C-alpha positions in Angstrom: 111.8 93.2 125.2 113.3 92.9 128.7 116.8 91.7 129.6 117.9 90.0 132.8 121.2 88.9 134.3 120.8 85.2 135.2 122.4 82.1 136.6 125.9 82.0 138.0 126.5 85.7 137.8 123.6 86.5 140.1 124.5 83.7 142.5 128.1 84.8 142.8 127.1 88.5 143.1 124.9 87.6 146.1 127.7 85.6 147.6 130.1 88.5 147.1 132.3 86.3 144.9 134.0 87.5 141.8 131.8 87.3 138.8 133.7 85.7 135.9 131.1 85.3 133.2 127.8 87.1 132.8 124.9 85.4 131.0 121.7 87.2 130.0 118.1 86.2 129.2 116.0 88.2 126.8 112.2 88.0 127.4 109.6 89.0 124.7 112.0 89.2 121.7 112.3 87.3 118.4 115.3 86.2 116.5 114.7 88.8 113.9 114.6 91.6 116.5 117.9 90.4 118.0 119.6 90.3 114.6 118.3 93.7 113.8 119.9 95.1 116.9 123.3 93.8 115.8 123.5 90.6 117.9 125.3 87.7 116.3 123.4 84.3 116.6 125.7 81.4 117.7 123.3 78.9 119.1 122.4 75.8 117.1 119.9 74.0 119.4 118.2 77.2 120.6 118.7 81.0 120.0 121.8 82.3 121.7 123.4 85.6 120.6 126.6 87.5 121.2 126.3 91.1 122.2 127.8 93.3 119.4 130.1 95.1 121.8 130.7 93.0 125.0 130.5 89.6 123.2 128.6 88.3 126.3 125.9 85.7 125.7 122.2 86.6 125.4 119.7 83.8 125.1 116.0 84.1 124.3 113.9 82.9 127.2 112.9 79.3 126.5 111.1 76.2 127.7 112.3 72.7 127.1 110.3 69.5 126.8 111.9 66.0 127.1 111.7 64.2 123.8 114.5 61.6 123.9 117.4 60.3 126.0 120.5 62.1 127.1 121.7 65.7 127.3 120.4 66.7 123.9 117.0 65.0 124.0 114.9 68.1 124.3 112.5 70.2 122.2 112.9 73.9 122.7 110.2 76.7 122.7 111.7 80.2 122.6 108.6 82.1 121.5 107.9 85.6 122.7 105.3 84.2 125.1 107.8 82.4 127.4 108.1 84.2 130.7 111.2 84.7 132.8 109.8 82.4 135.6 109.3 79.6 133.0 112.8 80.0 131.8 114.2 79.9 135.3 112.1 76.8 136.0 114.2 74.6 133.7 117.5 75.3 135.5 119.3 72.8 137.6 119.7 74.3 141.1 117.7 77.0 142.9 120.8 79.0 143.5 121.3 79.1 139.7 117.6 79.9 139.0 117.7 83.6 140.0 117.6 86.7 137.8 118.4 90.3 138.3 116.9 93.3 136.4 118.5 96.6 135.4 117.8 98.0 138.9 119.6 95.1 140.6 116.2 93.7 141.8 116.4 90.0 142.3 113.8 87.8 140.8 113.8 84.6 142.8 110.7 82.4 142.2 112.3 79.2 143.5 113.8 80.5 146.8 117.5 80.4 145.7 118.4 83.2 148.2 117.1 81.0 151.1 119.2 78.1 149.9 122.2 80.4 149.7 121.6 81.5 153.2 121.4 77.9 154.5 124.1 76.7 152.1 122.0 74.2 150.3 122.3 72.8 146.8 118.8 71.9 145.9 117.1 71.1 142.5 114.5 73.4 141.2 111.9 70.8 140.2 111.5 67.1 139.4 112.4 68.0 135.8 115.9 67.8 137.2 116.0 64.1 136.3 115.5 64.8 132.6 119.1 65.9 132.1 121.8 63.4 133.1 124.6 66.0 132.8 123.2 67.6 136.0 124.5 64.7 138.1 128.1 65.8 137.2 127.3 69.5 137.4 125.8 69.3 140.8 128.8 67.2 142.1 131.1 69.9 140.6 129.2 72.7 142.4 129.5 70.7 145.6 133.3 70.6 145.0 133.4 74.3 144.4 131.3 75.5 147.3 132.3 72.9 149.9 134.8 75.3 151.4 131.9 77.6 152.3 129.9 74.9 153.9 127.5 74.1 151.1 126.0 70.6 150.8 123.7 68.7 148.5 120.3 68.1 150.1 119.1 64.5 150.5 116.2 65.0 148.0 118.6 66.1 145.3 121.0 63.3 146.0 118.1 60.9 145.6 117.3 62.2 142.2 121.0 62.0 141.2 120.9 58.4 142.3 117.8 57.8 140.3 119.5 59.2 137.1 122.5 57.0 137.7 120.3 53.9 137.9 118.3 54.9 134.9 121.0 54.2 132.3 120.8 57.8 131.0 124.3 58.6 132.2 125.7 56.2 129.5 124.4 58.4 126.7 126.5 61.4 127.8 129.4 62.0 125.4 132.9 61.2 126.8 133.9 64.8 126.0 131.2 66.2 128.3 132.1 63.8 131.1 135.8 64.8 130.7 134.9 68.6 130.6 133.0 68.4 133.8 135.6 66.2 135.5 138.5 68.4 134.4 136.7 71.4 135.8 136.0 69.6 139.0 139.6 68.6 139.4 140.5 72.3 139.4 138.0 73.2 142.1 139.2 73.8 145.7 137.8 70.5 146.9 137.8 68.1 143.9 137.6 65.1 146.2 134.0 66.1 147.0 133.1 65.7 143.3 134.3 62.1 143.2 132.8 61.3 146.7 129.4 62.6 145.5 129.5 60.6 142.3 130.5 57.5 144.2 127.7 58.0 146.7 125.0 58.3 144.0 126.3 55.5 141.7 127.5 57.7 138.9 131.2 57.1 139.4 130.7 53.3 138.8 129.2 54.2 135.4 132.0 56.3 133.9 135.0 55.7 136.2 134.6 52.2 137.6 138.4 51.9 138.0 138.2 54.7 140.7 134.8 53.7 142.1 136.0 50.1 143.0 138.8 51.4 145.2 136.4 52.1 148.1 136.4 49.1 150.4 139.8 47.8 149.3 142.1 47.6 152.4 145.7 48.8 152.7 148.2 47.7 155.4 147.3 49.6 158.6 151.0 50.2 159.4 151.4 52.4 156.3 147.8 53.5 155.9 146.0 54.1 159.1 143.0 55.2 157.0 142.9 51.6 155.7 140.4 52.1 152.8 142.0 52.8 149.4 139.1 55.0 148.3 139.6 57.2 151.4 143.3 57.3 150.7 142.9 58.4 147.1 140.6 61.3 148.3 143.2 62.3 150.8 145.9 62.2 148.1 143.8 64.4 146.0 143.4 66.9 148.8 147.2 67.0 149.2 147.7 67.4 145.5 145.5 70.5 145.6 147.8 72.0 148.2 150.9 71.2 146.1 149.8 72.1 142.6 147.1 73.9 140.5 147.9 71.7 137.5 145.2 69.4 136.1 147.8 66.8 135.2 149.1 66.5 138.8 145.6 66.3 140.2 144.5 63.7 137.7 147.6 61.6 138.3 147.0 61.8 142.1 143.5 60.5 141.5 144.6 57.6 139.2 148.0 56.5 140.5 146.6 53.6 142.7 144.1 52.2 140.2 146.2 49.0 140.2 145.1 48.2 143.8 141.7 47.4 142.4 143.3 44.8 140.2 145.4 42.9 142.7 144.5 39.4 144.1 142.0 39.8 146.9 143.5 36.8 148.6 146.7 38.8 149.1 145.0 41.9 150.6 145.9 44.2 152.3 149.2 43.6 150.3 149.1 45.0 146.8 152.3 43.6 145.2 152.7 44.6 141.6 149.9 47.2 141.7 152.2 49.7 140.0 152.3 47.8 136.7 148.7 46.4 137.0 147.5 50.0 137.1 148.8 50.9 133.7 146.0 48.9 131.9 143.3 50.4 134.1 144.6 54.0 133.6 144.6 53.5 129.8 141.1 52.1 129.9 139.9 55.1 132.0 141.6 57.7 129.8 140.2 56.1 126.7 136.7 56.1 128.1 136.5 59.7 129.3 138.8 61.1 126.7 141.4 62.5 129.1 144.2 64.5 127.6 147.4 62.8 126.6 149.3 64.9 129.2 147.0 63.7 132.0 147.4 60.1 130.8 151.2 60.3 130.6 151.7 61.6 134.1 149.2 59.2 135.5 151.0 56.2 133.9 154.3 57.5 135.2 152.9 58.0 138.7 151.4 54.5 138.7 154.6 52.7 137.5 157.2 54.6 139.5 155.7 56.1 142.7 156.9 53.2 144.8 160.4 53.7 143.5 160.4 57.2 144.8 158.9 56.1 148.1 161.9 53.7 148.5 164.4 56.2 147.1 167.0 55.7 149.8 167.0 51.9 149.4 167.6 52.0 145.6 170.9 51.3 143.9 172.3 54.2 141.8 171.7 52.1 138.7 168.0 51.8 139.6 167.8 55.5 140.3 169.2 56.2 136.8 166.8 53.7 135.3 163.9 55.6 136.8 165.3 58.9 135.5 165.8 57.5 132.0 162.3 55.8 131.9 160.7 59.0 133.0 162.6 60.9 130.2 163.6 63.5 132.7 166.5 64.8 130.5 164.0 66.0 127.9 161.0 66.7 130.2 162.2 67.9 133.6 159.1 69.8 134.4 156.9 66.7 133.9 159.3 64.8 136.3 158.9 67.6 138.9 155.1 67.3 138.6 155.5 63.5 139.1 157.5 64.2 142.3 154.6 66.3 143.5 152.2 63.4 142.9 154.6 61.2 145.0 154.6 63.9 147.8 150.8 64.0 147.7 150.7 60.2 147.9 153.0 60.1 150.9 151.1 62.8 152.8 147.6 61.5 151.8 147.5 59.2 154.8 146.1 59.6 158.3 148.7 61.1 160.5 151.2 61.7 157.7 149.8 64.9 156.4 152.6 67.2 157.7 155.5 64.7 157.5 158.5 65.8 155.4 159.1 63.8 152.2 162.8 63.8 151.6 162.6 61.1 148.9 161.4 63.6 146.3 164.1 66.0 147.1 166.7 63.2 146.8 165.5 62.2 143.4 165.5 65.8 142.1 169.0 66.3 143.5 170.2 63.1 141.7 168.7 64.4 138.4 170.3 67.8 138.7 173.7 66.4 139.5 173.5 63.8 136.7 172.3 66.4 134.3 175.6 68.3 134.7 177.5 65.6 132.9 178.7 67.0 129.6 178.2 64.5 126.8 180.4 66.6 124.5 183.4 65.9 126.7 182.7 62.2 126.3 182.6 62.6 122.5 185.7 64.7 122.5 187.5 61.8 124.4 187.0 59.7 121.3 183.9 57.6 122.2 181.5 56.7 119.4 178.1 55.1 118.9 176.7 53.0 121.8 179.9 53.7 123.8 178.9 57.3 124.3 175.7 56.3 126.1 177.6 53.7 128.1 180.1 56.3 129.3 177.4 58.8 130.0 175.5 56.3 132.1 178.6 55.4 134.0 179.4 59.0 134.8 175.8 59.6 135.9 175.8 56.5 138.1 179.0 57.8 139.8 177.5 61.2 140.7 174.4 59.5 141.9 176.5 57.2 144.1 178.3 60.2 145.5 175.0 61.8 146.5 173.8 58.5 148.0 177.0 58.4 150.1 176.6 62.0 151.2 173.0 61.3 152.2 173.9 58.2 154.2 176.6 60.2 156.1 174.0 62.8 156.9 
C-alpha cells in the first residue's frame, strides 16, 4: 500500500498558495484493508474513505470507463492493480494530475509543472470529453487563476465546445450546475467563468437569458461599451470590488436580463426592461436551482435599479414606494446589498468605473431618516387601523421631502 497527496493540494503547494483541502490516493490496497485500518467508507460510486483521525478523504486508485451519458455514466475499476499514473490519467487538467509522495517528490506524468510555469489550463487526454461537468470546472478554474495570468489553451477550449455541442451538458443535474456557478461567482474573476462558457457554447445551454445579452446594444451616451453582455461582465467585476456576497454577485449578473426581452426595433432603448426581466430571472433561477436569497435580490435589482439611478428625480412618494416594495423596514441588510448592486451597475460602464454614486447614499439616507418615525407615537395620538399606516406614510414622506430639499440646496 502506497499513499500519495494528489490534485489541488499539490497544485496549490507548487504555486505557493494556501492549501485548503488535502485529498489522497491509495495505491495497492483493498476495501477490506482500509476498513481494517480504521478508515470509514463514504463513497457510493467508488471507494472513498475518511481517515480515522484527520477525516481527510482517501480514495483507492481507480480507472473509469465511459458507459453512459452525463457525469455519472462511468464504470469504475479500483482493483489493487491500478497504478498511480493510471489514476492521474483520468483527471481533468494537467495541473490537477500531479501527485506527491511522503518525501515531497512530485510525480508528474502529464507535465503539469510545465503548464504551471507557462500558466496553461490544459486537458490531460481526449477522455476529457467524457465528463460534461468538466466544461464548468475548467471555466471556474479560469476564473480563479485569471489573476495570475492563467488561460485555457485552444485545444481544451475546442473540446469544451465539442461537449457543449454534443447535448451532454443537458444531462447534468441543475444542482451540480448551480454548485459550480455559485463557486465561480465567489472567485476573484467570476466574469471569466461566464465569458468562457459563452465562448464555448455552454452558457446558451444552461443560462440562455445571460448568453443572449451579448450583441444587444445600449445607448452609447450612457454605455460607451455598447454591448450589454460586455456591460454585465463589467458590472460583475465591480460587484466583486464591493461585496463578497453570493447574492450581490448573482444579482449583478442577472439584473439586466430584461434587455434581452425588449423589442429589437426599439434598440438601443430598453424601455420596460426592469419588469420584463422578472420573468427571465425566475426562469433562470428555476432552471439552475439558485437559492431563494439570490432570486429575491436579483428580482429586486431588476425591478428597482433604474429608480435608484434616477433617485434625485423621484418624488418623495415614489421614494417611499420603493422603500416599501423592497421591504427595507424588515430587511435593511438586503436593501443595503441591493444598493451595492446599483453601485456596481453604475460603475460597470466604460469610463464610469471610478465615478461617485451619490444616488445609493441618498436612498440609504432617506431610509434611515424615515425609519426614525415612531409608530407608537402615532398610536398614542389615537389613530387606529388603516389610519395608522396613513399617518406613518405621511410622516415618512415629510422627512424624505426634507432630505430632498437639503440635497437640492447642496
